[in-house]
C-alpha angles and dihedrals in degrees: 000000000000091000091052090050091051092048089052092050093044091054096040111136094003109143113228093220094059120109115253095256093056092044090052092056092052092046089048091052089052091048093051091047092052089046090057092046092051092046088062091067099073090045090057089061095040093052091043096052093042090052093237094153097174094050091045091051094050092045089064089067098043096082089049090056089063096054094083087069090068092043091052089052089053088053089048093242091138099156093046091050091059092046090050091050092055093045096047092048092049089052094046095048093046090047093054091042089058094039096050101026134245093285090064088072095225089135089062089074089069091071097063088040087059088055092047090056090062092048095049095045101034092109093052130079116297092240091058092046092051092045093052093045088056091063097075090035094054090042089057092049089048090056092049093049092049092045088235089291102119086135133009117271134162115253116252127235115268094244092052092048089050092053091048090048091054090051092048091051091048092049091047093052090046090053091048090049089052088051092053091044091052092050092047092049091049092048093047091047092048091047091049092050091046091052090047090050091049092048091047090049090050091049091047091048090049091050092048091047088054089047089051090052091048091053089052092048091047088057092047096045092062091056096040090055087064092041091055093040094064097055090042090054090048091051092049093047092047092051091050091049090045090056090054094047105040092130094052103079096188094052091041090053091051092050091048090051090050090050092047091049091050092049091051088050090053090047090052092051095047095045091049091049091050090050090057091046094060117105119246106278101185087218109131127210136168107273139173106240091207090062091056091048091050089050090052089048089054092055096045100039096091093049090049091050091049092053093040092244119154112220109204122191123200100178124172105231092203098062115140116237115259131211105244144138099263096202097051093042090050088055089052093055092043092051093049094049092047090049089054091048090051091049094055108080097187134357114340143126141264118202120197117189134176131194141164115241096204096183090057096034089233139130114228119206118184130192114194125179134170094221133124095301129213127278121239090249093051090049089064092050102033095103094046111113113255093010110135138147091207117076092208092059130080097220092231101103099088095035087056089049091051092048093050093049090047090050088056093049092249136126137230131206132183130204120182146161122198113258091359117069150319123216121190119188122194121193119194121185121229108220092173132349141182 
């Protein structure tokens, strides 16, 4: 019941449509206000048992002086409510410091109030924060200058002053503990939200990477359907002819060889497709780059044929093997070829070349197409995640290419002219080769 009451008070006047950071400041203002109201309770008893009638009388009105904070929240004067809280506390503490004397320690409460001012106004402009923090500071200096004699009051007995001083010290440390607690809660909350945002971003990136792969496979599937269809037709035709020529061993042998060749062709297509379907393993092995390019050519050949695109390979047969992650590098080549296919509106050509730059100990792989090209502006954004000029794309293809090349210690460069060409050069270092 008490907890529910506190939760209601803590969230009093907090608009539901506010962002969490703004809500937290309003809740914190309510919490500090309730803290001050509750801290009046022990002072009621202390002043009563010490027969400090004046202090007891004035303490009755102190909780009432905090109620305007809640009313200002209801009116949506959130900044003014915090300002009022600092001002009214500065007045209350200075009043009791003068009423009870410096030895009572009432002025000590101005120190944690100084800290509270930074907490309550940390989201505002620095000039406002500094201005508000000066209120308790100048109040304290005003008390020192006036020797705590802003109005006449009878001095208290030493024992009473000592008791009050102990209470003031306890209250001050309690307020400082609340300050530290508030900062720690805010930091923990902020850290938790940051981690959640990072995890959500990772999940979203993973989903979009999968979507990017699915787009690539959707493009490939259309072509592979034709690529598989031809060997299947050959197998069916060979079996039918074989049935008609079972007695002719020579013809039967030819038809069996044709069937076998078609089956091997199907096996090659399916195994290559499965290779591209494997997740990135990050396990490196010495590989012939030309083999991966030929595999990518196998997958994209039907799509190129369908769009009347000539795929030209100029592969250096004497390339040294390079230590790479085959799966991720296969994805790189597949993405770049598919990008070139997408860039060519009608018939055109894609030229893939490989060479060994012996003086730099690097392999150079180039992809040249005569498609639509890339504008100068897009060239500056092309590797930014989610940047794309095509609504149907995810904008993760080239960023994934860049990451893979970076992971292998390589580099990538792009040259392009709109409606003329695009040239992509990949350079991969050879740390050791066989």
